[in-house]
C-alpha positions, 0 to 999 in steps of 0.5 A: 574985782569986788567980792560978792556977799557970798565970799564975804559972809558968814551965811551958811545956804542949804541944809548940806552947808548947816549940816557940813558946818555942825558935822551932823545929819539930818535927824540930829540937824532937826533935833537942834531946829526943834530946840531953836537953832536959829535957822530959816527956811526961805523959798525952800531953802536953808539959811543960817549964820554962823555966828548965831549958831555959835551962840545957840550952841554956847548957851545950850552946852552950859553946864546946869552949874552955870546956869544955877549960878547965874539965876541964883534965886533964893528963898529970901528972893522969893518972899521980896515984893517989887520993891525989895521988901521982905513980905510979912507972913501972917 
């Protein structure tokens, strides 16, 4: 007997399943959604994919030091033109 799509997927259906996965209440889920957590309400029911939620939290829980290291924008970078040449101050 073939498994249904629901058995094979990582899709959370309904706000209850999403909140259970996140171990949060309705107010905290609303905060996560306002912060950009990937979930959609379709025909009155919430849907989310576990992998998308996990990626969202990997990004939003990075430390400021990790984010600063990734950006690594120096004063010298600000003075470059689009071709990497230093602009002359007049």
